[in-house]
C-alpha positions as CSV (number, residue, x, y, z in Angstrom):
1,M,17.7,1.6,-30.3
2,A,16.1,1.3,-26.9
3,K,14.3,4.4,-25.7
4,T,15.7,5.9,-22.5
5,N,13.3,6.1,-19.6
6,P,12.4,9.7,-18.6
7,L,13.4,8.8,-15.0
8,A,16.8,7.4,-15.9
9,N,19.7,8.9,-13.8
10,K,17.3,11.1,-11.9
11,L,17.5,11.2,-8.1
12,V,14.2,10.0,-6.6
13,T,13.6,10.1,-2.8
14,I,11.1,7.7,-1.3
15,F,9.8,8.6,2.2
16,G,8.7,5.4,4.0
17,G,10.6,3.4,1.4
18,S,11.6,0.6,3.9
19,G,8.1,-0.7,4.2
20,F,6.1,-3.4,2.3
21,L,5.0,-1.2,-0.6
22,G,8.3,0.7,-0.6
23,N,10.3,-2.4,-1.4
24,Y,8.3,-2.9,-4.6
25,V,8.3,0.8,-5.6
26,A,12.1,0.8,-5.2
27,Q,12.4,-2.2,-7.5
28,A,10.1,-0.6,-10.1
29,L,12.3,2.5,-10.0
30,L,15.6,0.8,-10.0
31,E,14.6,-1.1,-13.1
32,R,14.0,2.3,-14.8
33,G,17.6,3.4,-14.0
34,V,16.8,6.0,-11.3
35,R,19.2,7.0,-8.6
36,L,17.3,6.1,-5.5
37,R,17.3,7.5,-2.0
38,I,15.4,5.6,0.7
39,A,14.5,8.0,3.5
40,S,13.1,6.1,6.4
41,R,13.2,5.9,10.2
42,N,14.7,2.4,9.8
43,P,16.5,2.4,6.4
44,E,18.4,-0.8,7.3
45,R,15.1,-2.6,6.6
46,S,15.8,-1.8,2.9
47,F,19.3,-3.3,2.7
48,N,17.9,-6.3,0.8
49,L,17.6,-4.0,-2.2
50,K,21.4,-3.6,-2.5
51,P,22.0,-6.5,-4.9
52,L,19.4,-5.0,-7.3
53,A,21.2,-1.7,-7.7
54,N,24.3,-0.7,-9.7
55,L,27.2,0.9,-8.0
56,G,26.1,4.4,-6.8
57,Q,22.5,3.9,-7.7
58,L,21.1,3.4,-4.2
59,Q,21.5,5.3,-1.0
60,F,20.0,5.2,2.4
61,L,19.1,8.0,4.7
62,R,17.8,7.9,8.3
63,C,15.0,10.4,8.4
64,D,12.5,11.9,10.8
65,I,9.5,13.1,8.8
66,T,8.3,15.3,11.6
67,N,11.5,17.3,11.5
68,E,11.9,19.8,8.7
69,A,15.6,19.8,8.7
70,S,15.5,16.0,8.2
71,L,13.0,16.4,5.4
72,T,15.1,19.1,3.7
73,A,18.2,16.9,3.8
74,A,16.3,14.0,2.3
75,I,14.8,16.1,-0.5
76,E,18.0,18.0,-1.4
77,G,19.0,17.3,-5.0
78,S,16.0,15.2,-5.8
79,E,14.1,15.6,-9.0
80,A,11.1,13.4,-7.8
81,V,9.7,12.5,-4.4
82,V,7.3,9.7,-3.3
83,N,5.6,9.7,0.1
84,L,4.5,6.2,1.2
85,V,4.2,6.9,5.0
86,G,1.1,5.5,6.6
87,A,0.3,4.3,10.1
88,F,-2.5,3.2,12.4
89,G,-0.8,4.2,15.6
90,G,1.0,7.2,17.0
91,D,0.2,10.9,16.2
92,L,-1.7,10.3,12.9
93,R,-2.3,14.0,12.3
94,R,1.3,14.7,12.5
95,L,2.5,11.7,10.5
96,M,-0.2,11.6,7.7
97,S,-1.3,15.3,7.5
98,E,1.3,17.7,8.7
99,A,4.4,15.8,7.5
100,P,3.1,15.2,3.9
101,G,2.2,18.9,3.7
102,A,5.8,19.8,4.8
103,M,7.3,17.4,2.3
104,A,5.3,18.9,-0.5
105,R,6.2,22.5,0.5
106,L,9.9,21.7,0.8
107,A,9.8,19.7,-2.5
108,K,8.2,22.6,-4.3
109,A,10.8,25.1,-2.9
110,A,13.6,22.7,-4.0
111,G,12.4,22.6,-7.6
112,V,11.3,18.9,-7.5
113,Q,9.6,18.0,-10.8
114,S,7.3,15.1,-9.7
115,F,5.6,14.4,-6.4
116,V,3.5,11.3,-5.8
117,H,1.6,11.0,-2.5
118,V,0.1,7.6,-1.6
119,S,-3.1,7.9,0.3
120,A,-5.9,5.3,0.5
121,I,-9.4,4.7,-0.8
122,G,-11.9,6.1,1.7
123,S,-9.7,9.0,2.7
124,D,-12.0,11.9,3.8
125,D,-10.9,15.0,5.8
126,V,-14.2,15.0,7.7
127,S,-14.5,11.3,8.5
128,E,-15.1,10.2,12.0
129,V,-12.4,7.6,11.5
130,E,-9.1,9.1,12.5
131,Y,-7.1,7.2,9.9
132,A,-9.4,8.2,7.0
133,R,-9.6,11.8,8.3
134,T,-5.9,12.4,8.6
135,K,-5.3,10.7,5.2
136,G,-7.8,13.1,3.7
137,L,-6.2,16.1,5.4
138,G,-2.8,14.9,4.1
139,E,-4.1,14.9,0.5
140,K,-5.3,18.5,0.9
141,A,-2.1,19.6,2.5
142,V,0.0,18.0,-0.3
143,L,-2.1,19.6,-3.1
144,A,-2.1,23.0,-1.4
145,N,1.7,23.1,-1.3
146,F,2.4,21.1,-4.6
147,P,-0.7,21.6,-6.8
148,K,0.8,19.3,-9.5
149,A,1.3,16.4,-7.1
150,T,-0.3,13.0,-8.1
151,I,-2.5,11.4,-5.4
152,I,-2.6,7.6,-5.5
153,R,-5.4,5.9,-3.5
154,P,-5.0,2.2,-3.5
155,S,-7.4,-0.3,-2.0
156,V,-6.1,-3.0,0.4
157,I,-2.8,-4.1,-1.1
158,F,-1.8,-7.8,-1.3
159,G,1.5,-9.5,-2.1
160,E,3.4,-12.6,-1.4
161,D,5.0,-11.1,1.7
162,D,2.1,-8.9,2.9
163,N,0.5,-8.7,6.3
164,F,-3.0,-9.1,4.9
165,I,-3.3,-12.4,3.1
166,N,-0.6,-14.0,5.2
167,M,-2.3,-13.1,8.5
168,F,-5.5,-14.9,7.4
169,A,-3.4,-17.7,5.9
170,G,-1.6,-18.3,9.2
171,L,-4.9,-18.4,11.2
172,I,-6.5,-20.8,8.6
173,Q,-3.5,-23.1,8.8
174,M,-3.8,-23.4,12.6
175,L,-7.5,-23.2,13.5
176,P,-10.4,-25.4,12.3
177,V,-13.0,-22.8,13.1
178,L,-12.5,-19.1,12.6
179,P,-14.6,-16.0,13.1
180,V,-14.8,-13.6,10.2
181,F,-15.1,-9.9,11.0
182,G,-17.0,-7.8,8.5
183,P,-17.9,-10.9,6.5
184,D,-20.0,-8.9,3.9
185,A,-17.5,-6.1,3.5
186,Q,-16.5,-5.7,-0.1
187,L,-12.8,-5.3,-0.9
188,Q,-11.2,-4.6,-4.2
189,A,-7.8,-5.8,-3.1
190,T,-5.0,-4.8,-5.5
191,F,-1.6,-6.4,-6.3
192,V,1.4,-4.7,-4.8
193,D,3.4,-4.8,-8.1
194,D,0.6,-3.1,-9.9
195,V,0.5,-0.3,-7.3
196,A,4.3,0.1,-7.6
197,E,4.0,0.3,-11.4
198,A,1.3,3.0,-11.1
199,I,3.5,5.1,-8.9
200,A,6.4,4.8,-11.3
201,V,4.2,5.7,-14.3
202,A,2.9,8.8,-12.4
203,L,6.5,9.9,-11.7
204,E,7.4,9.5,-15.4
205,G,4.6,11.8,-16.5
206,P,4.1,14.8,-14.2
207,A,2.7,16.9,-17.1
208,R,0.1,14.2,-17.8
209,Y,-0.7,12.8,-14.3
210,G,0.2,15.7,-12.0
211,G,-2.7,17.4,-10.1
212,K,-4.8,14.2,-10.5
213,M,-6.1,11.6,-8.1
214,F,-6.1,7.9,-9.0
215,E,-8.1,5.2,-7.2
216,L,-6.5,1.8,-7.6
217,G,-8.6,-1.3,-7.1
218,G,-8.1,-4.9,-8.3
219,P,-10.2,-6.4,-11.1
220,E,-12.6,-8.2,-8.8
221,S,-14.5,-7.3,-5.7
222,L,-14.6,-10.0,-2.9
223,T,-16.2,-10.1,0.5
224,M,-14.1,-10.9,3.6
225,L,-15.9,-14.2,3.8
226,E,-15.1,-15.0,0.2
227,I,-11.4,-14.2,0.7
228,N,-11.2,-16.5,3.7
229,H,-12.9,-19.3,1.7
230,R,-10.4,-18.9,-1.2
231,I,-7.4,-19.0,1.1
232,A,-8.7,-22.2,2.8
233,A,-9.3,-23.8,-0.6
234,A,-5.9,-22.8,-1.8
235,Q,-4.4,-24.5,1.3
236,G,-6.5,-27.7,0.7
237,R,-8.0,-27.3,4.1
238,K,-11.6,-27.7,5.3
239,R,-12.4,-24.9,7.6
240,Y,-15.6,-23.5,9.2
241,F,-16.1,-19.8,9.2
242,I,-18.4,-18.0,11.5
243,P,-19.6,-14.6,10.3
244,M,-19.4,-12.2,13.3
245,P,-22.0,-9.5,14.0
246,D,-20.9,-5.9,14.0
247,G,-21.3,-5.6,17.8
248,A,-19.0,-8.4,18.5
249,S,-16.4,-7.2,16.0
250,S,-16.5,-3.7,17.4
251,F,-16.0,-5.0,20.9
252,F,-13.0,-7.2,19.8
253,A,-11.4,-4.3,18.0
254,A,-11.6,-2.2,21.2
255,L,-9.6,-4.7,23.2
256,P,-5.9,-4.0,23.8
257,G,-3.4,-6.3,22.0
258,T,-5.8,-7.5,19.3
259,P,-4.6,-7.6,15.7
260,M,-7.3,-5.2,14.6
261,S,-7.6,-1.6,15.8
262,R,-10.8,0.4,16.0
263,D,-9.9,2.4,12.9
264,Q,-9.1,-0.8,11.0
265,W,-12.4,-2.3,12.0
266,A,-14.3,0.9,11.0
267,L,-12.6,1.0,7.6
268,L,-13.2,-2.7,7.0
269,R,-16.9,-2.3,7.9
270,Q,-17.2,0.4,5.2
271,G,-15.6,-1.8,2.6
272,N,-12.8,-0.7,0.3
273,V,-13.7,-0.4,-3.4
274,V,-13.1,2.3,-6.0
275,S,-15.7,5.1,-6.1
276,G,-15.8,5.4,-9.8
277,E,-15.3,9.1,-9.5
278,C,-11.6,9.1,-10.2
279,P,-9.4,7.7,-12.9
280,G,-7.6,4.4,-12.2
281,Y,-5.3,1.8,-13.6
282,K,-6.8,2.1,-17.1
283,Q,-5.8,5.7,-17.4
284,L,-2.3,4.8,-16.3
285,G,-2.1,2.1,-19.0
286,I,-2.0,-0.7,-16.5
287,E,-4.1,-3.9,-16.4
288,P,-4.4,-5.0,-12.8
289,R,-4.0,-8.6,-11.8
290,P,-6.4,-10.6,-9.6
291,L,-5.6,-12.4,-6.4
292,G,-6.5,-15.7,-7.9
293,L,-3.6,-15.5,-10.3
294,F,-1.2,-15.9,-7.3
295,L,-3.0,-17.5,-4.4
296,D,-2.4,-21.2,-5.1
297,K,1.3,-20.7,-5.5
298,W,1.6,-18.5,-2.4
299,M,-0.4,-20.9,-0.2
300,M,1.9,-23.8,-1.0
301,R,4.0,-23.1,2.1
302,Y,0.9,-23.3,4.3
303,R,-0.3,-26.7,3.0
304,K,0.1,-29.7,5.2
305,H,2.2,-31.5,2.6
306,G,3.4,-28.5,0.6
307,R,3.1,-29.0,-3.1
308,F,1.9,-32.6,-2.7
309,T,-1.3,-31.5,-0.9
310,P,-4.4,-32.0,-3.0
311,V,-6.3,-28.7,-3.3
312,T,-9.5,-29.8,-5.1
313,G,-11.7,-29.5,-2.0
314,A,-13.4,-26.3,-0.9
315,S,-13.7,-24.9,2.6
316,A,-16.9,-25.3,4.6
317,A,-19.3,-22.5,5.3
C-alpha cells in the first residue's frame, strides 16, 4: 500500500507563490496532495496551476505582505508556510526583512508547524550590498520569531522559463559580439525543480530540518564567460565575447534602464557558490542536476533552423 505523504491534505500557504520559483514549488506540493493557498500581490499570475489541482485543492489570495492584517488572513488555518518573496527594487528592508519577520511571528502565533524561508547564497546582515544585507536581516528576523524555521539559500536558479539563461540566450541569438560582465565570476547555478523539491522536503520534516540553514548549489561551478560560451554552442552560433573590466561593468550597472542593477552587479562580482559551511542537497536526499542536462533542448527555439540546426561548433572567444 502506498505511503501517505506527511503533507497530504494539509493547508500550505506560499507567499510570493506567483513568481518563477513559486510555480515550481506549487507543483511539487500539489503532487504531494497538499491544499495550497497562493498568497501574492498578483495571484492571477498563478492561474496556470488550476489544471494541475483537484477540486478544492488550490486557492488564491491577494495579499500585501507589508500589511499584518493581510498576512494574518493568508496564514489563517495553515499548517505550513513558505516565503519566496524577493526583490531588487522598492523598499527592500520592508519587503525582505520586516515582512518575513512578521510572517514568522504570526505563523508561530497561529500554530503553524513548518516554516520555510527562501533567502539567497551570500546573504549577510552587515553587507554593503542592500539586497544581501536585507536578505541577511530577513533570515535573522525569521529565526528570532520562528526558531524552528528552515532557511533555504539557493544559488542563481535556472529553468526553462527563467530570466537568467533566457536573457543571455536572447542576446546571443541577436548579437554577433557581446560584452560579458563579471566574466570570471563563479556561479553554482541550480535547477529550479531541485530547489522546489528541497523546499517540499524541508516542509515534510520540520523536526529534522527545522532550525537549519541549507545552501543549494548545482553540481558544477561555471564562470559567466563559460556560461555564455555554452549557450552559444547549444544554439549552434559562433559568437565573440568581450570580457568587460569591473570599472566598465560598474558604470553600466549605474545607468538607468539597464537590465542589471548595482546590487545585481555587486553580487555577480562576488560570485555565487556554496560556502561549504552549511548542509545542502545531500543532507536533503536530493541529487542536483547540471545545466548541461537541459541546455541543448532549451536552446532549440533560439537556433536559426530549430532542431535542424547543427550544433557541433563552439563559440569563439
